[in-house]
PyMOL commands that place a pseudoatom at each C-alpha (Angstrom):
pseudoatom trace, name=CA, resn=MET, resi=1, chain=A, elem=C, hetatm=0, pos=[15.986, 4.257, 11.900]
pseudoatom trace, name=CA, resn=LEU, resi=2, chain=A, elem=C, hetatm=0, pos=[12.584, 6.224, 10.609]
pseudoatom trace, name=CA, resn=ALA, resi=3, chain=A, elem=C, hetatm=0, pos=[13.355, 9.863, 10.448]
pseudoatom trace, name=CA, resn=GLN, resi=4, chain=A, elem=C, hetatm=0, pos=[11.078, 11.749, 12.520]
pseudoatom trace, name=CA, resn=ALA, resi=5, chain=A, elem=C, hetatm=0, pos=[7.732, 13.022, 10.948]
pseudoatom trace, name=CA, resn=SER, resi=6, chain=A, elem=C, hetatm=0, pos=[7.975, 16.754, 12.276]
pseudoatom trace, name=CA, resn=ASN, resi=7, chain=A, elem=C, hetatm=0, pos=[11.171, 16.915, 10.690]
pseudoatom trace, name=CA, resn=PHE, resi=8, chain=A, elem=C, hetatm=0, pos=[10.371, 16.334, 6.870]
pseudoatom trace, name=CA, resn=THR, resi=9, chain=A, elem=C, hetatm=0, pos=[11.202, 19.149, 4.750]
pseudoatom trace, name=CA, resn=ASP, resi=10, chain=A, elem=C, hetatm=0, pos=[9.114, 18.286, 1.958]
pseudoatom trace, name=CA, resn=VAL, resi=11, chain=A, elem=C, hetatm=0, pos=[5.450, 17.555, 3.190]
pseudoatom trace, name=CA, resn=ALA, resi=12, chain=A, elem=C, hetatm=0, pos=[4.212, 20.856, 4.250]
pseudoatom trace, name=CA, resn=GLY, resi=13, chain=A, elem=C, hetatm=0, pos=[1.199, 21.798, 2.191]
pseudoatom trace, name=CA, resn=TYR, resi=14, chain=A, elem=C, hetatm=0, pos=[1.382, 18.749, 0.925]
pseudoatom trace, name=CA, resn=TRP, resi=15, chain=A, elem=C, hetatm=0, pos=[-2.292, 17.329, 0.320]
pseudoatom trace, name=CA, resn=ALA, resi=16, chain=A, elem=C, hetatm=0, pos=[-1.308, 14.048, 1.901]
pseudoatom trace, name=CA, resn=GLU, resi=17, chain=A, elem=C, hetatm=0, pos=[0.541, 15.616, 4.428]
pseudoatom trace, name=CA, resn=GLN, resi=18, chain=A, elem=C, hetatm=0, pos=[-2.056, 14.693, 7.440]
pseudoatom trace, name=CA, resn=TYR, resi=19, chain=A, elem=C, hetatm=0, pos=[-1.858, 11.156, 6.171]
pseudoatom trace, name=CA, resn=VAL, resi=20, chain=A, elem=C, hetatm=0, pos=[2.418, 10.871, 6.319]
pseudoatom trace, name=CA, resn=ARG, resi=21, chain=A, elem=C, hetatm=0, pos=[2.621, 12.708, 9.528]
pseudoatom trace, name=CA, resn=ALA, resi=22, chain=A, elem=C, hetatm=0, pos=[0.336, 10.466, 11.512]
pseudoatom trace, name=CA, resn=LEU, resi=23, chain=A, elem=C, hetatm=0, pos=[1.876, 7.712, 9.953]
pseudoatom trace, name=CA, resn=ALA, resi=24, chain=A, elem=C, hetatm=0, pos=[5.090, 8.683, 10.036]
pseudoatom trace, name=CA, resn=GLU, resi=25, chain=A, elem=C, hetatm=0, pos=[4.324, 9.432, 14.060]
pseudoatom trace, name=CA, resn=ARG, resi=26, chain=A, elem=C, hetatm=0, pos=[3.467, 5.266, 14.850]
pseudoatom trace, name=CA, resn=GLN, resi=27, chain=A, elem=C, hetatm=0, pos=[6.385, 4.717, 12.898]
pseudoatom trace, name=CA, resn=ILE, resi=28, chain=A, elem=C, hetatm=0, pos=[4.326, 2.756, 10.006]
pseudoatom trace, name=CA, resn=ILE, resi=29, chain=A, elem=C, hetatm=0, pos=[6.616, 4.915, 7.481]
pseudoatom trace, name=CA, resn=GLY, resi=30, chain=A, elem=C, hetatm=0, pos=[9.335, 6.620, 6.829]
pseudoatom trace, name=CA, resn=GLY, resi=31, chain=A, elem=C, hetatm=0, pos=[12.220, 9.451, 5.723]
pseudoatom trace, name=CA, resn=PHE, resi=32, chain=A, elem=C, hetatm=0, pos=[15.135, 9.695, 4.549]
pseudoatom trace, name=CA, resn=PRO, resi=33, chain=A, elem=C, hetatm=0, pos=[18.468, 10.764, 6.176]
pseudoatom trace, name=CA, resn=ASP, resi=34, chain=A, elem=C, hetatm=0, pos=[18.245, 14.521, 4.823]
pseudoatom trace, name=CA, resn=ASN, resi=35, chain=A, elem=C, hetatm=0, pos=[14.618, 14.471, 6.150]
pseudoatom trace, name=CA, resn=THR, resi=36, chain=A, elem=C, hetatm=0, pos=[12.543, 14.275, 3.357]
pseudoatom trace, name=CA, resn=PHE, resi=37, chain=A, elem=C, hetatm=0, pos=[9.659, 11.820, 2.357]
pseudoatom trace, name=CA, resn=LYS, resi=38, chain=A, elem=C, hetatm=0, pos=[9.527, 12.625, -1.035]
pseudoatom trace, name=CA, resn=PRO, resi=39, chain=A, elem=C, hetatm=0, pos=[5.535, 11.999, -1.150]
pseudoatom trace, name=CA, resn=ASN, resi=40, chain=A, elem=C, hetatm=0, pos=[5.908, 12.173, -5.052]
pseudoatom trace, name=CA, resn=ALA, resi=41, chain=A, elem=C, hetatm=0, pos=[8.921, 9.283, -5.413]
pseudoatom trace, name=CA, resn=PRO, resi=42, chain=A, elem=C, hetatm=0, pos=[7.564, 5.668, -6.740]
pseudoatom trace, name=CA, resn=ILE, resi=43, chain=A, elem=C, hetatm=0, pos=[7.351, 3.016, -4.284]
pseudoatom trace, name=CA, resn=THR, resi=44, chain=A, elem=C, hetatm=0, pos=[8.733, -0.600, -4.933]
pseudoatom trace, name=CA, resn=ARG, resi=45, chain=A, elem=C, hetatm=0, pos=[6.590, -3.716, -3.881]
pseudoatom trace, name=CA, resn=ALA, resi=46, chain=A, elem=C, hetatm=0, pos=[9.527, -4.548, -1.386]
pseudoatom trace, name=CA, resn=GLN, resi=47, chain=A, elem=C, hetatm=0, pos=[8.500, -1.365, 0.174]
pseudoatom trace, name=CA, resn=PHE, resi=48, chain=A, elem=C, hetatm=0, pos=[5.431, -1.415, -0.049]
pseudoatom trace, name=CA, resn=ALA, resi=49, chain=A, elem=C, hetatm=0, pos=[5.140, -5.269, 2.273]
pseudoatom trace, name=CA, resn=ALA, resi=50, chain=A, elem=C, hetatm=0, pos=[7.863, -3.261, 4.638]
pseudoatom trace, name=CA, resn=ILE, resi=51, chain=A, elem=C, hetatm=0, pos=[4.843, -0.546, 5.227]
pseudoatom trace, name=CA, resn=VAL, resi=52, chain=A, elem=C, hetatm=0, pos=[2.261, -2.919, 4.932]
pseudoatom trace, name=CA, resn=VAL, resi=53, chain=A, elem=C, hetatm=0, pos=[4.145, -5.295, 7.728]
pseudoatom trace, name=CA, resn=ARG, resi=54, chain=A, elem=C, hetatm=0, pos=[4.561, -2.470, 10.628]
pseudoatom trace, name=CA, resn=ALA, resi=55, chain=A, elem=C, hetatm=0, pos=[1.354, -1.156, 9.541]
pseudoatom trace, name=CA, resn=PHE, resi=56, chain=A, elem=C, hetatm=0, pos=[-1.085, -4.341, 10.401]
pseudoatom trace, name=CA, resn=ASN, resi=57, chain=A, elem=C, hetatm=0, pos=[2.124, -5.921, 12.982]
pseudoatom trace, name=CA, resn=LEU, resi=58, chain=A, elem=C, hetatm=0, pos=[2.655, -8.836, 11.054]
pseudoatom trace, name=CA, resn=ALA, resi=59, chain=A, elem=C, hetatm=0, pos=[4.726, -10.832, 12.249]
pseudoatom trace, name=CA, resn=SER, resi=60, chain=A, elem=C, hetatm=0, pos=[7.902, -10.907, 11.328]
pseudoatom trace, name=CA, resn=ALA, resi=61, chain=A, elem=C, hetatm=0, pos=[8.852, -14.132, 8.668]
pseudoatom trace, name=CA, resn=GLY, resi=62, chain=A, elem=C, hetatm=0, pos=[12.253, -16.470, 8.669]
pseudoatom trace, name=CA, resn=GLY, resi=63, chain=A, elem=C, hetatm=0, pos=[13.283, -18.644, 6.915]
pseudoatom trace, name=CA, resn=GLY, resi=64, chain=A, elem=C, hetatm=0, pos=[13.888, -19.265, 2.809]
pseudoatom trace, name=CA, resn=SER, resi=65, chain=A, elem=C, hetatm=0, pos=[11.472, -16.745, 0.238]
pseudoatom trace, name=CA, resn=ALA, resi=66, chain=A, elem=C, hetatm=0, pos=[8.456, -18.144, -1.110]
pseudoatom trace, name=CA, resn=PHE, resi=67, chain=A, elem=C, hetatm=0, pos=[9.524, -16.648, -4.380]
pseudoatom trace, name=CA, resn=VAL, resi=68, chain=A, elem=C, hetatm=0, pos=[12.151, -17.286, -6.676]
pseudoatom trace, name=CA, resn=ASP, resi=69, chain=A, elem=C, hetatm=0, pos=[13.600, -13.832, -7.523]
pseudoatom trace, name=CA, resn=VAL, resi=70, chain=A, elem=C, hetatm=0, pos=[13.908, -12.972, -3.532]
pseudoatom trace, name=CA, resn=PRO, resi=71, chain=A, elem=C, hetatm=0, pos=[16.996, -14.423, -2.005]
pseudoatom trace, name=CA, resn=SER, resi=72, chain=A, elem=C, hetatm=0, pos=[17.461, -14.867, 1.425]
pseudoatom trace, name=CA, resn=ASN, resi=73, chain=A, elem=C, hetatm=0, pos=[19.412, -11.781, 2.013]
pseudoatom trace, name=CA, resn=TYR, resi=74, chain=A, elem=C, hetatm=0, pos=[17.674, -9.367, 0.460]
pseudoatom trace, name=CA, resn=TRP, resi=75, chain=A, elem=C, hetatm=0, pos=[17.325, -6.446, 3.045]
pseudoatom trace, name=CA, resn=ALA, resi=76, chain=A, elem=C, hetatm=0, pos=[12.836, -6.929, 2.528]
pseudoatom trace, name=CA, resn=SER, resi=77, chain=A, elem=C, hetatm=0, pos=[13.223, -10.674, 2.492]
pseudoatom trace, name=CA, resn=GLY, resi=78, chain=A, elem=C, hetatm=0, pos=[11.670, -11.113, 5.863]
pseudoatom trace, name=CA, resn=ALA, resi=79, chain=A, elem=C, hetatm=0, pos=[9.004, -8.718, 4.870]
pseudoatom trace, name=CA, resn=ILE, resi=80, chain=A, elem=C, hetatm=0, pos=[7.989, -9.913, 1.949]
pseudoatom trace, name=CA, resn=ARG, resi=81, chain=A, elem=C, hetatm=0, pos=[7.580, -13.633, 3.734]
pseudoatom trace, name=CA, resn=ALA, resi=82, chain=A, elem=C, hetatm=0, pos=[5.247, -11.789, 6.264]
pseudoatom trace, name=CA, resn=VAL, resi=83, chain=A, elem=C, hetatm=0, pos=[2.790, -10.466, 3.714]
pseudoatom trace, name=CA, resn=SER, resi=84, chain=A, elem=C, hetatm=0, pos=[3.023, -14.094, 1.497]
pseudoatom trace, name=CA, resn=ASN, resi=85, chain=A, elem=C, hetatm=0, pos=[2.713, -15.800, 4.855]
pseudoatom trace, name=CA, resn=SER, resi=86, chain=A, elem=C, hetatm=0, pos=[-0.235, -13.712, 5.924]
pseudoatom trace, name=CA, resn=GLY, resi=87, chain=A, elem=C, hetatm=0, pos=[-2.051, -14.450, 2.521]
pseudoatom trace, name=CA, resn=LEU, resi=88, chain=A, elem=C, hetatm=0, pos=[-1.968, -10.601, 1.839]
pseudoatom trace, name=CA, resn=VAL, resi=89, chain=A, elem=C, hetatm=0, pos=[0.524, -11.140, -1.368]
pseudoatom trace, name=CA, resn=THR, resi=90, chain=A, elem=C, hetatm=0, pos=[0.540, -13.908, -3.981]
pseudoatom trace, name=CA, resn=GLY, resi=91, chain=A, elem=C, hetatm=0, pos=[2.786, -12.804, -6.151]
pseudoatom trace, name=CA, resn=PHE, resi=92, chain=A, elem=C, hetatm=0, pos=[2.857, -13.414, -9.963]
pseudoatom trace, name=CA, resn=PRO, resi=93, chain=A, elem=C, hetatm=0, pos=[1.973, -16.796, -11.791]
pseudoatom trace, name=CA, resn=ASP, resi=94, chain=A, elem=C, hetatm=0, pos=[5.035, -17.377, -12.180]
pseudoatom trace, name=CA, resn=GLY, resi=95, chain=A, elem=C, hetatm=0, pos=[6.588, -17.531, -8.654]
pseudoatom trace, name=CA, resn=THR, resi=96, chain=A, elem=C, hetatm=0, pos=[8.172, -13.724, -8.772]
pseudoatom trace, name=CA, resn=PHE, resi=97, chain=A, elem=C, hetatm=0, pos=[7.857, -11.446, -6.294]
pseudoatom trace, name=CA, resn=ARG, resi=98, chain=A, elem=C, hetatm=0, pos=[9.697, -8.943, -8.564]
pseudoatom trace, name=CA, resn=PRO, resi=99, chain=A, elem=C, hetatm=0, pos=[10.311, -6.616, -5.667]
pseudoatom trace, name=CA, resn=GLU, resi=100, chain=A, elem=C, hetatm=0, pos=[12.124, -3.840, -7.312]
pseudoatom trace, name=CA, resn=GLN, resi=101, chain=A, elem=C, hetatm=0, pos=[9.359, -2.983, -10.015]
pseudoatom trace, name=CA, resn=GLN, resi=102, chain=A, elem=C, hetatm=0, pos=[6.972, -0.091, -9.070]
pseudoatom trace, name=CA, resn=ILE, resi=103, chain=A, elem=C, hetatm=0, pos=[3.479, -1.356, -7.329]
pseudoatom trace, name=CA, resn=THR, resi=104, chain=A, elem=C, hetatm=0, pos=[0.494, -0.309, -8.973]
pseudoatom trace, name=CA, resn=ARG, resi=105, chain=A, elem=C, hetatm=0, pos=[-2.373, 1.294, -7.274]
pseudoatom trace, name=CA, resn=ALA, resi=106, chain=A, elem=C, hetatm=0, pos=[-4.606, -1.549, -8.203]
pseudoatom trace, name=CA, resn=GLN, resi=107, chain=A, elem=C, hetatm=0, pos=[-2.119, -3.800, -6.469]
pseudoatom trace, name=CA, resn=ALA, resi=108, chain=A, elem=C, hetatm=0, pos=[-1.359, -1.893, -3.363]
pseudoatom trace, name=CA, resn=LEU, resi=109, chain=A, elem=C, hetatm=0, pos=[-5.678, -1.979, -3.066]
pseudoatom trace, name=CA, resn=VAL, resi=110, chain=A, elem=C, hetatm=0, pos=[-5.523, -5.167, -3.720]
pseudoatom trace, name=CA, resn=VAL, resi=111, chain=A, elem=C, hetatm=0, pos=[-3.119, -6.155, -0.658]
pseudoatom trace, name=CA, resn=LEU, resi=112, chain=A, elem=C, hetatm=0, pos=[-4.937, -3.261, 1.625]
pseudoatom trace, name=CA, resn=THR, resi=113, chain=A, elem=C, hetatm=0, pos=[-8.637, -4.802, 0.710]
pseudoatom trace, name=CA, resn=LYS, resi=114, chain=A, elem=C, hetatm=0, pos=[-7.444, -8.231, 1.363]
pseudoatom trace, name=CA, resn=ALA, resi=115, chain=A, elem=C, hetatm=0, pos=[-5.831, -6.918, 4.768]
pseudoatom trace, name=CA, resn=LEU, resi=116, chain=A, elem=C, hetatm=0, pos=[-9.861, -5.450, 5.406]
pseudoatom trace, name=CA, resn=GLY, resi=117, chain=A, elem=C, hetatm=0, pos=[-11.146, -9.039, 5.268]
pseudoatom trace, name=CA, resn=ALA, resi=118, chain=A, elem=C, hetatm=0, pos=[-14.627, -8.799, 6.508]
pseudoatom trace, name=CA, resn=LYS, resi=119, chain=A, elem=C, hetatm=0, pos=[-14.507, -5.985, 6.529]
pseudoatom trace, name=CA, resn=ALA, resi=120, chain=A, elem=C, hetatm=0, pos=[-14.561, -4.809, 2.559]
pseudoatom trace, name=CA, resn=THR, resi=121, chain=A, elem=C, hetatm=0, pos=[-17.961, -6.719, 1.388]
pseudoatom trace, name=CA, resn=PRO, resi=122, chain=A, elem=C, hetatm=0, pos=[-18.159, -6.932, -2.451]
pseudoatom trace, name=CA, resn=ASN, resi=123, chain=A, elem=C, hetatm=0, pos=[-20.318, -3.731, -3.582]
pseudoatom trace, name=CA, resn=PRO, resi=124, chain=A, elem=C, hetatm=0, pos=[-19.728, -3.734, -7.838]
pseudoatom trace, name=CA, resn=SER, resi=125, chain=A, elem=C, hetatm=0, pos=[-21.835, -0.733, -8.511]
pseudoatom trace, name=CA, resn=ALA, resi=126, chain=A, elem=C, hetatm=0, pos=[-19.624, 1.069, -5.755]
pseudoatom trace, name=CA, resn=LEU, resi=127, chain=A, elem=C, hetatm=0, pos=[-17.189, 1.153, -8.899]
pseudoatom trace, name=CA, resn=GLU, resi=128, chain=A, elem=C, hetatm=0, pos=[-20.038, 3.797, -10.185]
pseudoatom trace, name=CA, resn=ARG, resi=129, chain=A, elem=C, hetatm=0, pos=[-18.938, 6.719, -8.544]
pseudoatom trace, name=CA, resn=TYR, resi=130, chain=A, elem=C, hetatm=0, pos=[-15.590, 6.352, -10.566]
pseudoatom trace, name=CA, resn=SER, resi=131, chain=A, elem=C, hetatm=0, pos=[-14.821, 7.736, -14.414]
pseudoatom trace, name=CA, resn=ASP, resi=132, chain=A, elem=C, hetatm=0, pos=[-12.146, 5.250, -15.030]
pseudoatom trace, name=CA, resn=ARG, resi=133, chain=A, elem=C, hetatm=0, pos=[-13.581, 2.510, -13.500]
pseudoatom trace, name=CA, resn=GLN, resi=134, chain=A, elem=C, hetatm=0, pos=[-13.461, 0.563, -16.590]
pseudoatom trace, name=CA, resn=ALA, resi=135, chain=A, elem=C, hetatm=0, pos=[-9.769, 0.490, -16.283]
pseudoatom trace, name=CA, resn=VAL, resi=136, chain=A, elem=C, hetatm=0, pos=[-9.839, -1.954, -13.441]
pseudoatom trace, name=CA, resn=PRO, resi=137, chain=A, elem=C, hetatm=0, pos=[-7.745, -5.258, -14.398]
pseudoatom trace, name=CA, resn=ASP, resi=138, chain=A, elem=C, hetatm=0, pos=[-10.123, -7.768, -14.163]
pseudoatom trace, name=CA, resn=TRP, resi=139, chain=A, elem=C, hetatm=0, pos=[-7.640, -9.962, -11.641]
pseudoatom trace, name=CA, resn=ALA, resi=140, chain=A, elem=C, hetatm=0, pos=[-8.396, -6.623, -9.220]
pseudoatom trace, name=CA, resn=MET, resi=141, chain=A, elem=C, hetatm=0, pos=[-12.461, -5.914, -9.820]
pseudoatom trace, name=CA, resn=ASP, resi=142, chain=A, elem=C, hetatm=0, pos=[-13.830, -7.973, -7.242]
pseudoatom trace, name=CA, resn=SER, resi=143, chain=A, elem=C, hetatm=0, pos=[-10.839, -6.564, -4.657]
pseudoatom trace, name=CA, resn=LEU, resi=144, chain=A, elem=C, hetatm=0, pos=[-11.279, -2.871, -5.772]
pseudoatom trace, name=CA, resn=SER, resi=145, chain=A, elem=C, hetatm=0, pos=[-14.918, -2.857, -5.668]
pseudoatom trace, name=CA, resn=ARG, resi=146, chain=A, elem=C, hetatm=0, pos=[-14.270, -4.081, -2.069]
pseudoatom trace, name=CA, resn=ALA, resi=147, chain=A, elem=C, hetatm=0, pos=[-12.183, -1.240, -1.597]
pseudoatom trace, name=CA, resn=ALA, resi=148, chain=A, elem=C, hetatm=0, pos=[-14.611, 1.294, -3.093]
pseudoatom trace, name=CA, resn=ASN, resi=149, chain=A, elem=C, hetatm=0, pos=[-17.174, 0.261, -0.685]
pseudoatom trace, name=CA, resn=ALA, resi=150, chain=A, elem=C, hetatm=0, pos=[-14.968, 0.328, 2.140]
pseudoatom trace, name=CA, resn=GLY, resi=151, chain=A, elem=C, hetatm=0, pos=[-13.864, 4.298, 1.020]
pseudoatom trace, name=CA, resn=ILE, resi=152, chain=A, elem=C, hetatm=0, pos=[-10.392, 3.512, 1.201]
pseudoatom trace, name=CA, resn=ILE, resi=153, chain=A, elem=C, hetatm=0, pos=[-10.030, 4.424, -2.303]
pseudoatom trace, name=CA, resn=VAL, resi=154, chain=A, elem=C, hetatm=0, pos=[-7.498, 8.190, -1.999]
pseudoatom trace, name=CA, resn=SER, resi=155, chain=A, elem=C, hetatm=0, pos=[-7.406, 9.694, -5.340]
pseudoatom trace, name=CA, resn=PHE, resi=156, chain=A, elem=C, hetatm=0, pos=[-5.960, 13.445, -5.648]
pseudoatom trace, name=CA, resn=PRO, resi=157, chain=A, elem=C, hetatm=0, pos=[-6.413, 15.953, -7.061]
pseudoatom trace, name=CA, resn=ASN, resi=158, chain=A, elem=C, hetatm=0, pos=[-9.860, 14.069, -8.449]
pseudoatom trace, name=CA, resn=PRO, resi=159, chain=A, elem=C, hetatm=0, pos=[-11.514, 11.944, -6.107]
pseudoatom trace, name=CA, resn=SER, resi=160, chain=A, elem=C, hetatm=0, pos=[-13.396, 10.161, -9.112]
pseudoatom trace, name=CA, resn=VAL, resi=161, chain=A, elem=C, hetatm=0, pos=[-10.929, 8.429, -10.373]
pseudoatom trace, name=CA, resn=ILE, resi=162, chain=A, elem=C, hetatm=0, pos=[-9.177, 5.101, -9.505]
pseudoatom trace, name=CA, resn=ALA, resi=163, chain=A, elem=C, hetatm=0, pos=[-6.134, 5.383, -11.491]
pseudoatom trace, name=CA, resn=PRO, resi=164, chain=A, elem=C, hetatm=0, pos=[-5.473, 1.735, -11.206]
pseudoatom trace, name=CA, resn=ASN, resi=165, chain=A, elem=C, hetatm=0, pos=[-2.960, 1.288, -13.138]
pseudoatom trace, name=CA, resn=ASN, resi=166, chain=A, elem=C, hetatm=0, pos=[-0.907, 4.581, -12.568]
pseudoatom trace, name=CA, resn=VAL, resi=167, chain=A, elem=C, hetatm=0, pos=[2.052, 3.864, -10.121]
pseudoatom trace, name=CA, resn=ALA, resi=168, chain=A, elem=C, hetatm=0, pos=[1.438, 4.628, -6.500]
pseudoatom trace, name=CA, resn=SER, resi=169, chain=A, elem=C, hetatm=0, pos=[3.472, 7.459, -5.129]
pseudoatom trace, name=CA, resn=ARG, resi=170, chain=A, elem=C, hetatm=0, pos=[4.747, 7.048, -1.536]
pseudoatom trace, name=CA, resn=GLY, resi=171, chain=A, elem=C, hetatm=0, pos=[2.359, 9.517, -0.386]
pseudoatom trace, name=CA, resn=GLU, resi=172, chain=A, elem=C, hetatm=0, pos=[-0.636, 8.196, -2.624]
pseudoatom trace, name=CA, resn=VAL, resi=173, chain=A, elem=C, hetatm=0, pos=[0.417, 4.643, -0.363]
pseudoatom trace, name=CA, resn=ALA, resi=174, chain=A, elem=C, hetatm=0, pos=[0.461, 6.687, 2.672]
pseudoatom trace, name=CA, resn=ALA, resi=175, chain=A, elem=C, hetatm=0, pos=[-3.362, 8.055, 2.105]
pseudoatom trace, name=CA, resn=LEU, resi=176, chain=A, elem=C, hetatm=0, pos=[-4.421, 4.252, 1.538]
pseudoatom trace, name=CA, resn=ILE, resi=177, chain=A, elem=C, hetatm=0, pos=[-2.595, 2.475, 4.190]
pseudoatom trace, name=CA, resn=TYR, resi=178, chain=A, elem=C, hetatm=0, pos=[-4.347, 5.696, 6.664]
pseudoatom trace, name=CA, resn=GLN, resi=179, chain=A, elem=C, hetatm=0, pos=[-7.949, 4.907, 5.226]
pseudoatom trace, name=CA, resn=THR, resi=180, chain=A, elem=C, hetatm=0, pos=[-6.982, 1.557, 5.532]
pseudoatom trace, name=CA, resn=ILE, resi=181, chain=A, elem=C, hetatm=0, pos=[-6.647, 1.666, 8.879]
pseudoatom trace, name=CA, resn=TYR, resi=182, chain=A, elem=C, hetatm=0, pos=[-9.057, 3.796, 9.687]
pseudoatom trace, name=CA, resn=ARG, resi=183, chain=A, elem=C, hetatm=0, pos=[-11.612, 1.600, 8.559]
pseudoatom trace, name=CA, resn=MET, resi=184, chain=A, elem=C, hetatm=0, pos=[-10.281, -1.401, 10.660]
pseudoatom trace, name=CA, resn=GLY, resi=185, chain=A, elem=C, hetatm=0, pos=[-11.216, 0.878, 13.338]
pseudoatom trace, name=CA, resn=ASP, resi=186, chain=A, elem=C, hetatm=0, pos=[-7.580, 1.448, 14.431]
pseudoatom trace, name=CA, resn=ARG, resi=187, chain=A, elem=C, hetatm=0, pos=[-7.024, 5.082, 14.760]
for i in range(1, 187): cmd.bond("trace and resi %d" % i, "trace and resi %d" % (i + 1))
show_as sticks, trace
zoom trace
């Protein structure tokens, strides 16, 4: 059961409070039994997959795992299969998903850019407004230029950085997901 947004005791005044509350109201994200959201806590790849499934209404997927490190009885195996089946996630070259690994901002933005589809057009010059664009990994460059062009990159407190290799926090993921949904026209 997802905790109600109005009950979160730790988001009042938080920079992404509006995003957290909006997504919680739509039951896209949830909190913890102690009525907290823990906005500064890191998020795992499995947790991110579960949020993406709810955010984009992906069909749950049954059957075997597409990844060697995600057993069928793993709590997020259905969500991981759903994001994989949708083409939003491909995993790593060694056939792993690494569900308990913390997700980086670049990894999250690649997935969200894929969710935007045609609404995320390429524009390499869109990255020029970011002072740390040189830190974007080669494998993420095209997607992050699309994300920048679509306006889904949210960085607080400094909007001129992407921080692509930083681990994404729960609050940052809420902001990125919200911006993606907004750009898709689902307000």
